[in-house]
VOVEX-849927 format. One line per 10 residues: number of its first residue (from 0); for each residue y, z, x of N, C-alpha, C. Coordinates in steps of 0.1 Angstrom, whole numbers. Layout:
N
NUM> Y,Z,X,Y,Z,X,Y,Z,X ~ ...
//
This chain:
361
0> 1148,-6,1133,1141,-18,1137,1141,-13,1152 ~ 1152,-9,1157,1154,-4,1172,1140,6,1177 ~ 1138,13,1168,1125,21,1172,1115,12,1176 ~ 1112,3,1166,1097,-8,1164,1104,-17,1176 ~ 1114,-22,1181,1114,-28,1192,1110,-17,1203 ~ 1113,-7,1208,1111,0,1215,1095,7,1213 ~ 1089,6,1205,1075,5,1207,1067,-7,1211 ~ 1074,-17,1207,1068,-30,1213,1072,-32,1228 ~ 1081,-27,1230,1086,-27,1247,1075,-21,1256 ~ 1072,-4,1249,1061,2,1253,1049,-3,1254
10> 1042,-9,1244,1031,-19,1241,1033,-29,1252 ~ 1042,-39,1256,1044,-48,1264,1041,-44,1278 ~ 1043,-33,1282,1042,-26,1293,1029,-25,1300 ~ 1023,-17,1286,1009,-14,1289,1000,-24,1288 ~ 1005,-37,1282,998,-50,1284,997,-54,1296 ~ 1008,-56,1301,1013,-60,1311,1002,-56,1324 ~ 1001,-41,1323,992,-36,1333,977,-36,1332 ~ 975,-39,1317,958,-45,1314,956,-58,1325 ~ 967,-69,1318,964,-80,1325,964,-83,1338 ~ 968,-74,1346,966,-72,1362,953,-65,1365
20> 946,-59,1355,933,-55,1361,922,-64,1363 ~ 916,-60,1377,909,-75,1379,894,-77,1370 ~ 891,-64,1360,881,-67,1350,884,-74,1342 ~ 898,-75,1337,905,-79,1327,905,-97,1331 ~ 907,-97,1341,911,-111,1350,898,-119,1350 ~ 889,-113,1351,876,-121,1354,868,-120,1336 ~ 874,-116,1327,869,-120,1314,876,-132,1310 ~ 876,-142,1310,882,-153,1305,886,-152,1292 ~ 877,-148,1280,880,-147,1271,893,-137,1265 ~ 887,-124,1270,897,-112,1269,913,-117,1277
30> 911,-122,1287,925,-124,1295,934,-136,1283 ~ 926,-146,1282,933,-154,1274,938,-149,1258 ~ 931,-137,1252,936,-134,1241,947,-122,1244 ~ 945,-115,1254,954,-105,1260,970,-112,1262 ~ 969,-127,1269,980,-130,1274,986,-137,1264 ~ 981,-142,1249,985,-149,1241,995,-135,1234 ~ 986,-124,1232,995,-113,1226,1007,-109,1234 ~ 1006,-110,1249,1019,-103,1256,1028,-117,1255 ~ 1024,-129,1255,1035,-141,1248,1042,-134,1238 ~ 1036,-134,1226,1044,-130,1212,1050,-115,1214
40> 1046,-106,1222,1049,-94,1223,1066,-99,1230 ~ 1065,-103,1241,1076,-107,1250,1088,-113,1241 ~ 1083,-122,1233,1098,-127,1225,1103,-120,1216 ~ 1094,-110,1210,1100,-97,1201,1109,-91,1212 ~ 1104,-86,1223,1111,-78,1232,1123,-86,1236 ~ 1123,-99,1239,1139,-107,1240,1146,-107,1230 ~ 1143,-108,1218,1154,-109,1208,1158,-94,1206 ~ 1149,-85,1206,1153,-71,1201,1161,-65,1212 ~ 1159,-68,1227,1170,-68,1235,1184,-74,1232 ~ 1183,-84,1229,1197,-90,1225,1208,-84,1211
50> 1197,-78,1203,1199,-77,1189,1206,-60,1193 ~ 1199,-54,1204,1206,-38,1207,1217,-41,1214 ~ 1221,-51,1224,1230,-54,1230,1244,-56,1219 ~ 1241,-65,1211,1253,-67,1202,1256,-58,1193 ~ 1242,-48,1190,1250,-36,1181,1260,-27,1191 ~ 1255,-26,1204,1261,-16,1215,1274,-23,1216 ~ 1276,-35,1217,1291,-43,1218,1298,-41,1205 ~ 1294,-42,1191,1298,-38,1182,1304,-27,1179 ~ 1296,-14,1185,1301,-3,1185,1314,2,1193 ~ 1312,-6,1204,1321,0,1215,1334,-11,1212
60> 1335,-21,1205,1346,-29,1202,1353,-21,1186 ~ 1342,-16,1180,1351,-6,1168,1359,6,1176 ~ 1353,13,1184,1357,24,1190,1372,21,1195 ~ 1371,12,1202,1383,8,1209,1394,4,1196 ~ 1390,-3,1185,1403,-5,1176,1403,7,1172 ~ 1396,17,1167,1398,28,1158,1407,38,1167 ~ 1405,38,1182,1413,45,1190,1428,43,1189 ~ 1428,30,1190,1442,22,1193,1451,30,1206 ~ 1441,35,1214,1449,43,1227,1454,30,1236 ~ 1449,20,1235,1452,10,1245,1457,-4,1236
70> 1470,-7,1232,1473,-18,1222,1469,-30,1229 ~ 1466,-33,1242,1465,-46,1249,1450,-49,1246 ~ 1444,-40,1246,1426,-41,1246,1421,-45,1229 ~ 1432,-41,1221,1427,-40,1207,1425,-57,1205 ~ 1434,-66,1207,1433,-80,1202,1419,-87,1211 ~ 1415,-81,1223,1402,-83,1227,1392,-82,1221 ~ 1395,-67,1217,1384,-60,1210,1377,-67,1195 ~ 1390,-71,1190,1387,-76,1177,1381,-88,1178 ~ 1384,-96,1186,1380,-111,1192,1362,-110,1196 ~ 1361,-99,1203,1343,-96,1203,1340,-89,1195
80> 1345,-82,1187,1338,-77,1175,1335,-89,1163 ~ 1344,-96,1162,1340,-109,1153,1332,-117,1158 ~ 1329,-120,1170,1320,-132,1177,1304,-123,1176 ~ 1304,-110,1179,1291,-99,1180,1286,-103,1167 ~ 1295,-97,1158,1290,-97,1142,1286,-110,1137 ~ 1291,-124,1141,1288,-136,1139,1273,-140,1142 ~ 1273,-134,1155,1258,-137,1163,1247,-126,1157 ~ 1251,-116,1149,1242,-104,1147,1235,-110,1137 ~ 1238,-114,1125,1230,-118,1113,1218,-126,1116 ~ 1218,-136,1123,1209,-148,1128,1198,-140,1136
90> 1204,-134,1143,1195,-124,1153,1188,-116,1146 ~ 1192,-110,1136,1186,-98,1130,1175,-103,1119 ~ 1179,-117,1112,1168,-121,1104,1158,-126,1114 ~ 1156,-130,1128,1146,-133,1136,1138,-124,1138 ~ 1146,-111,1145,1140,-98,1149,1131,-95,1136 ~ 1136,-94,1123,1125,-90,1111,1116,-100,1109 ~ 1118,-115,1112,1105,-120,1110,1094,-119,1120 ~ 1099,-116,1134,1092,-114,1144,1082,-98,1146 ~ 1092,-91,1137,1083,-76,1134,1076,-76,1122 ~ 1076,-88,1114,1067,-87,1104,1051,-87,1108
100> 1041,-80,1100,1027,-82,1109,1027,-100,1105 ~ 1020,-105,1114,1013,-114,1118,996,-117,1113 ~ 998,-130,1105,984,-134,1100,976,-132,1116 ~ 963,-126,1117,957,-124,1127,950,-138,1131 ~ 948,-147,1120,939,-159,1122,951,-170,1129 ~ 966,-169,1128,972,-180,1131,971,-184,1143 ~ 963,-181,1153,961,-184,1165,951,-194,1169 ~ 940,-191,1158,928,-198,1157,927,-212,1154 ~ 915,-217,1161,915,-232,1159,912,-233,1145 ~ 906,-244,1135,902,-246,1124,889,-257,1118
110> 884,-252,1110,875,-260,1106,882,-267,1091 ~ 883,-282,1090,889,-288,1075,879,-292,1072 ~ 878,-293,1059,866,-298,1048,874,-304,1035 ~ 873,-317,1036,876,-323,1027,868,-332,1017 ~ 870,-329,1005,856,-336,994,867,-341,980 ~ 856,-353,980,863,-361,966,860,-352,954 ~ 872,-356,944,869,-347,932,871,-354,922 ~ 876,-353,913,875,-365,900,884,-377,904 ~ 877,-388,899,882,-401,905,873,-411,910 ~ 860,-406,910,851,-417,916,852,-422,929
120> 850,-432,930,851,-441,943,863,-439,946 ~ 875,-440,941,892,-439,942,894,-427,949 ~ 886,-415,942,887,-403,953,882,-400,966 ~ 871,-410,965,866,-413,981,873,-417,990 ~ 881,-426,983,890,-437,994,904,-427,998 ~ 906,-418,987,918,-408,991,913,-396,1000 ~ 900,-392,1002,897,-385,1011,897,-391,1027 ~ 895,-404,1027,896,-411,1040,913,-413,1043 ~ 917,-414,1031,934,-414,1035,942,-400,1039 ~ 935,-390,1036,936,-378,1038,933,-374,1053
130> 922,-377,1053,915,-374,1069,924,-383,1080 ~ 928,-396,1080,937,-405,1084,951,-396,1088 ~ 956,-389,1077,970,-381,1077,969,-375,1084 ~ 959,-364,1082,958,-350,1093,955,-356,1107 ~ 947,-367,1106,944,-371,1121,957,-373,1132 ~ 965,-381,1123,980,-385,1130,988,-373,1131 ~ 987,-363,1121,995,-354,1124,991,-345,1137 ~ 979,-343,1137,972,-337,1146,977,-343,1163 ~ 974,-356,1162,980,-363,1174,995,-364,1179 ~ 1005,-362,1169,1016,-359,1171,1023,-344,1177
140> 1008,-337,1171,1011,-319,1177,1005,-317,1186 ~ 996,-327,1195,988,-327,1207,977,-317,1203 ~ 972,-317,1191,960,-312,1191,948,-321,1190 ~ 936,-316,1190,925,-320,1191,913,-321,1181 ~ 910,-334,1177,901,-334,1164,886,-337,1171 ~ 876,-330,1162,862,-333,1165,854,-333,1151 ~ 850,-349,1150,841,-348,1138,832,-338,1136 ~ 828,-335,1128,815,-324,1127,803,-332,1117 ~ 808,-337,1105,799,-340,1093,807,-350,1083 ~ 803,-361,1080,808,-368,1070,795,-376,1063
150> 802,-382,1049,794,-386,1040,801,-399,1034 ~ 799,-407,1042,806,-421,1034,802,-426,1021 ~ 809,-432,1015,808,-442,1005,802,-455,1004 ~ 805,-461,1015,803,-475,1019,815,-485,1014 ~ 825,-480,1007,836,-492,1008,845,-485,1013 ~ 845,-479,1022,857,-474,1033,860,-457,1028 ~ 854,-452,1019,859,-438,1014,847,-429,1017 ~ 852,-417,1014,844,-408,1022,840,-394,1007 ~ 828,-394,1004,825,-383,998,829,-369,1003 ~ 829,-370,1015,830,-358,1021,831,-356,1036
160> 843,-350,1042,845,-351,1057,848,-337,1060 ~ 841,-334,1074,841,-317,1081,847,-323,1092 ~ 856,-315,1097,862,-316,1111,870,-306,1118 ~ 867,-304,1130,875,-293,1136,889,-296,1142 ~ 901,-288,1143,908,-294,1150,914,-279,1159 ~ 917,-282,1173,919,-274,1183,930,-277,1189 ~ 940,-264,1193,953,-269,1200,959,-254,1198 ~ 973,-252,1199,979,-242,1198,985,-236,1182 ~ 983,-227,1181,984,-222,1167,982,-232,1158 ~ 970,-236,1154,966,-249,1148,963,-241,1132
170> 957,-230,1130,957,-224,1116,970,-219,1114 ~ 982,-213,1120,994,-213,1117,1000,-224,1110 ~ 999,-239,1116,1002,-253,1110,999,-259,1099 ~ 985,-255,1096,973,-262,1088,970,-254,1072 ~ 975,-240,1077,968,-229,1066,973,-231,1055 ~ 985,-239,1050,988,-242,1037,985,-252,1030 ~ 977,-258,1036,970,-272,1033,958,-271,1024 ~ 955,-257,1022,941,-256,1013,946,-259,996 ~ 938,-268,991,939,-268,977,940,-281,973 ~ 940,-286,961,938,-295,955,948,-304,955
180> 947,-317,962,955,-332,966,954,-341,953 ~ 962,-344,946,964,-355,938,970,-368,944 ~ 962,-380,939,968,-392,939,971,-401,929 ~ 980,-404,925,985,-414,915,986,-430,921 ~ 981,-438,918,979,-452,922,970,-461,918 ~ 975,-474,917,966,-483,910,953,-487,921 ~ 943,-485,916,934,-488,925,929,-501,926 ~ 925,-508,938,920,-520,941,913,-526,932 ~ 905,-520,925,896,-528,917,900,-527,901 ~ 914,-521,903,919,-521,886,928,-537,882
190> 924,-543,873,929,-557,871,938,-554,863 ~ 941,-545,855,951,-543,846,963,-533,852 ~ 962,-537,862,975,-525,870,978,-512,864 ~ 968,-506,857,968,-492,853,969,-482,862 ~ 977,-473,862,979,-463,875,965,-453,871 ~ 960,-448,879,949,-437,881,954,-426,886 ~ 948,-414,882,952,-404,891,936,-396,896 ~ 936,-396,907,924,-388,914,927,-378,923 ~ 917,-369,929,919,-357,934,909,-356,947 ~ 914,-350,953,907,-343,967,907,-327,969
200> 897,-322,972,900,-306,975,901,-305,989 ~ 909,-298,997,910,-295,1010,910,-280,1013 ~ 900,-277,1023,898,-266,1028,900,-264,1040 ~ 910,-253,1046,911,-251,1061,907,-238,1062 ~ 897,-236,1073,890,-225,1077,891,-220,1087 ~ 896,-208,1093,900,-202,1103,886,-205,1117 ~ 887,-209,1123,873,-209,1132,869,-197,1139 ~ 856,-194,1137,852,-182,1141,844,-182,1154 ~ 846,-171,1164,839,-173,1174,826,-162,1170 ~ 816,-163,1182,804,-158,1179,806,-144,1174
210> 815,-137,1185,816,-123,1183,819,-117,1171 ~ 830,-131,1161,837,-124,1148,826,-124,1141 ~ 817,-132,1137,806,-130,1129,793,-131,1135 ~ 785,-118,1133,774,-115,1138,762,-122,1129 ~ 754,-135,1132,744,-141,1126,730,-138,1128 ~ 721,-132,1122,710,-129,1126,700,-139,1127 ~ 693,-145,1134,683,-157,1134,675,-153,1121 ~ 672,-142,1115,660,-139,1108,670,-141,1091 ~ 679,-142,1094,689,-148,1080,690,-162,1079 ~ 683,-170,1088,685,-185,1087,673,-191,1083
220> 674,-203,1073,665,-214,1074,669,-225,1080 ~ 663,-231,1087,667,-244,1094,657,-255,1092 ~ 664,-263,1084,652,-277,1080,660,-288,1088 ~ 650,-295,1094,655,-310,1102,648,-323,1092 ~ 655,-334,1092,653,-345,1082,660,-356,1090 ~ 651,-367,1085,663,-379,1091,676,-384,1084 ~ 684,-385,1092,697,-386,1086,696,-402,1077 ~ 708,-401,1071,708,-414,1060,720,-416,1058 ~ 727,-428,1057,737,-433,1053,739,-439,1039 ~ 753,-446,1037,755,-450,1021,745,-458,1016
230> 739,-453,1002,729,-459,997,713,-454,1000 ~ 717,-444,1008,703,-437,1011,694,-441,1022 ~ 698,-455,1032,692,-460,1038,691,-453,1053 ~ 680,-451,1058,677,-444,1072,686,-449,1083 ~ 693,-436,1093,704,-441,1102,695,-437,1114 ~ 688,-430,1113,679,-426,1127,665,-425,1124 ~ 657,-430,1134,642,-429,1128,636,-415,1133 ~ 643,-406,1139,636,-392,1143,644,-383,1132 ~ 641,-371,1134,644,-363,1126,652,-354,1133 ~ 666,-359,1133,678,-354,1140,688,-345,1133
240> 687,-349,1117,697,-344,1108,694,-326,1111 ~ 703,-320,1107,700,-305,1105,708,-298,1092 ~ 696,-291,1084,704,-284,1073,700,-267,1077 ~ 712,-260,1076,709,-247,1083,713,-237,1065 ~ 706,-232,1060,705,-218,1050,708,-207,1053 ~ 720,-199,1050,723,-186,1054,716,-175,1042 ~ 708,-171,1044,698,-167,1030,709,-158,1023 ~ 711,-148,1031,719,-139,1026,731,-142,1017 ~ 739,-150,1017,746,-158,1014,745,-170,1003 ~ 737,-176,1008,731,-189,1002,740,-199,1006
250> 745,-198,1016,757,-208,1021,747,-219,1027 ~ 750,-232,1028,743,-242,1030,750,-253,1040 ~ 748,-259,1051,756,-264,1059,745,-274,1064 ~ 750,-288,1063,742,-301,1068,749,-307,1078 ~ 741,-311,1091,750,-323,1099,743,-330,1101 ~ 746,-345,1101,737,-353,1106,744,-366,1114 ~ 755,-364,1118,763,-377,1126,759,-377,1137 ~ 753,-366,1143,749,-371,1160,735,-373,1159 ~ 732,-383,1169,715,-388,1173,707,-376,1178 ~ 716,-365,1184,709,-352,1188,706,-341,1176
260> 691,-338,1177,692,-326,1167,699,-313,1173 ~ 699,-309,1187,707,-300,1192,721,-299,1189 ~ 724,-313,1189,745,-312,1186,743,-313,1173 ~ 740,-317,1164,738,-314,1149,736,-300,1144 ~ 727,-292,1152,726,-276,1149,737,-268,1153 ~ 746,-272,1167,757,-267,1171,767,-270,1162 ~ 768,-280,1156,780,-285,1147,777,-278,1137 ~ 767,-276,1130,765,-270,1117,768,-256,1119 ~ 762,-248,1129,763,-232,1131,782,-232,1132 ~ 790,-240,1141,803,-238,1137,809,-239,1128
270> 803,-248,1117,810,-247,1103,805,-235,1095 ~ 792,-232,1098,786,-222,1089,795,-207,1096 ~ 796,-210,1106,805,-192,1109,820,-193,1105 ~ 824,-206,1105,839,-208,1099,839,-201,1082 ~ 828,-209,1077,828,-205,1061,824,-190,1058 ~ 815,-184,1067,813,-172,1064,825,-159,1069 ~ 831,-164,1078,845,-155,1082,854,-158,1070 ~ 856,-169,1065,863,-170,1053,858,-160,1041 ~ 845,-164,1040,842,-152,1027,844,-138,1032 ~ 844,-134,1043,845,-124,1044,859,-120,1043
280> 870,-128,1047,884,-126,1049,887,-126,1034 ~ 880,-136,1026,887,-134,1011,881,-120,1003 ~ 867,-116,1007,863,-104,1002,872,-91,1004 ~ 879,-90,1015,886,-81,1020,899,-82,1015 ~ 901,-93,1011,917,-96,1002,915,-92,992 ~ 903,-93,985,900,-94,969,901,-76,968 ~ 897,-69,979,897,-55,974,913,-48,978 ~ 921,-53,983,935,-53,984,941,-52,970 ~ 943,-40,961,950,-42,951,965,-48,949 ~ 973,-48,960,985,-50,962,986,-64,969
290> 976,-69,968,976,-81,977,987,-94,973 ~ 994,-100,984,1009,-107,982,1000,-120,978 ~ 1009,-124,966,1007,-138,962,1021,-144,961 ~ 1023,-151,971,1037,-155,969,1040,-171,965 ~ 1049,-176,965,1056,-188,960,1047,-198,967 ~ 1042,-197,980,1036,-210,982,1021,-211,976 ~ 1016,-201,971,1005,-201,966,995,-190,970 ~ 982,-190,967,972,-179,967,965,-188,984 ~ 967,-201,981,956,-208,992,945,-207,981 ~ 942,-206,973,929,-210,963,928,-222,959
300> 913,-228,966,913,-243,966,911,-247,953 ~ 909,-241,943,915,-246,930,928,-250,924 ~ 938,-247,937,951,-246,929,955,-260,932 ~ 962,-269,924,966,-280,926,981,-277,935 ~ 980,-288,947,992,-278,954,1002,-294,958 ~ 997,-306,953,1005,-317,965,1000,-331,953 ~ 1014,-338,950,1008,-350,946,1013,-361,953 ~ 1006,-372,954,1009,-386,962,1010,-394,950 ~ 1026,-398,949,1026,-406,940,1028,-423,947 ~ 1020,-431,943,1025,-447,953,1033,-452,945
310> 1034,-459,933,1044,-465,926,1058,-460,930 ~ 1059,-448,928,1072,-441,933,1075,-438,948 ~ 1069,-442,956,1067,-438,971,1072,-422,972 ~ 1065,-412,965,1072,-399,964,1056,-390,966 ~ 1060,-379,972,1049,-368,975,1059,-357,971 ~ 1050,-349,961,1059,-334,954,1047,-324,959 ~ 1054,-312,968,1049,-303,967,1048,-292,957 ~ 1040,-288,947,1041,-279,934,1047,-268,937 ~ 1042,-263,951,1043,-246,956,1055,-245,957 ~ 1067,-253,960,1078,-252,966,1090,-260,959
320> 1084,-270,948,1091,-275,943,1098,-288,954 ~ 1093,-291,964,1099,-302,972,1092,-314,968 ~ 1100,-326,967,1097,-339,966,1104,-346,980 ~ 1097,-358,983,1102,-365,993,1097,-377,991 ~ 1105,-390,989,1103,-402,987,1101,-411,998 ~ 1091,-405,1006,1086,-414,1021,1070,-412,1019 ~ 1064,-415,1011,1049,-414,1010,1044,-423,1023 ~ 1049,-433,1027,1040,-440,1038,1044,-434,1051 ~ 1055,-424,1051,1056,-419,1068,1047,-405,1064 ~ 1044,-401,1051,1037,-389,1053,1026,-390,1055
330> 1018,-401,1048,1003,-405,1052,1002,-408,1064 ~ 1009,-412,1072,1010,-416,1085,1010,-405,1094 ~ 1014,-393,1090,1009,-380,1096,1028,-373,1095 ~ 1035,-376,1091,1045,-369,1095,1049,-357,1081 ~ 1041,-349,1084,1040,-340,1073,1048,-326,1079 ~ 1057,-326,1089,1064,-315,1095,1075,-309,1086 ~ 1080,-321,1078,1089,-313,1067,1085,-306,1057 ~ 1069,-309,1053,1066,-297,1042,1059,-287,1051 ~ 1054,-285,1061,1052,-276,1068,1061,-266,1071 ~ 1073,-271,1074,1085,-263,1079,1088,-255,1067
340> 1090,-260,1057,1097,-257,1041,1088,-244,1036 ~ 1074,-249,1038,1060,-239,1032,1063,-226,1042 ~ 1066,-228,1057,1066,-218,1064,1080,-207,1060 ~ 1088,-215,1060,1101,-210,1054,1102,-201,1040 ~ 1096,-206,1034,1093,-200,1019,1085,-188,1022 ~ 1073,-189,1028,1066,-179,1028,1072,-168,1037 ~ 1080,-168,1047,1088,-161,1052,1100,-153,1046 ~ 1101,-162,1036,1114,-153,1027,1104,-144,1018 ~ 1097,-146,1013,1089,-139,1003,1085,-126,1012 ~ 1081,-128,1023,1076,-119,1033,1084,-108,1035
350> 1099,-113,1041,1108,-106,1041,1119,-98,1030 ~ 1114,-102,1018,1115,-98,1007,1109,-84,1001 ~ 1092,-90,1003,1082,-78,1001,1087,-68,1011 ~ 1090,-68,1022,1091,-57,1035,1101,-51,1030 ~ 1113,-57,1024,1126,-51,1018,1124,-42,1006 ~ 1116,-46,998,1111,-39,987,1104,-24,991 ~ 1095,-27,997,1085,-17,1007,1095,-4,1012 ~ 1104,-14,1019,1114,-4,1027,1123,7,1017 ~ 1126,-1,1004,1136,8,992,1127,16,986 ~ 1115,12,984,1102,25,978,1104,38,987
360> 1099,32,1002,1097,46,1011,1110,54,1016
//
């Protein structure tokens, strides 16, 4: 690991020089990207230097004890050795985690798509509950939410809602939310008090920049139409709604929430780029025979990941077998315990995988 730390130190020095280059400073996007990378590398170097210093201290203390030339120093050396060895293990684990390859999308903003599944009107109400949950969680983290598209049911539910979340390391926070979320509760319309099970699918897509996904105008078919609300009634009297079809992939995105056709088109393009990036990443991962599939799940949106049980005030994440009896708090945005546990499990699996590879090599 010390060799890796040295290579990171060299890379950090080179990056510091690049960040002082006037050409880089004048390019806001490049400067932001390199600054973020510099921050990540600086943390590795700080922890790596502490790790190196502890190893040096341990080596020197052991040498004093082994030589036994100065009896007065031995108790002090033993004390220092014990303290340094106690500090070493957590620092070593932290350094290993920092040196693991990072998900290149972790720092990106995201597009979240929530759609009603089985359960009819009740599933639509659950979609609205999930949207409120993520909105409140975003507030606690200082993230910003922008509504991109929605399809209300007319009774307070949503057939579908698409929104962006922006902030620092948003994808890292929300990437494990992709999958099928299931709710068990007595619907307000159920006279007999029978518990129903409904579902909604959540897709968390890293937001793509224009430079990430090259879209040729010739590959797009753009249709405009009048936006409509629940029951099909007209919302606007002008053709402001936009439907964009990406002809090579057949991907279709519609947006009608804004009164401006241009705003709807810009929002639809943002969603389209995110979906195309997601498709590209999925195709790349499918080609890797040794693709990792950890205990936290594959992220496949057909996979049931979490159950929200109202009668028992219980929420269970099936990927890590974690059950919390505080459903009300969780729906109010308190997702921190689940997100921390999912990150920990993922890190544990990645460390295990890295150890297996090291043994093979």
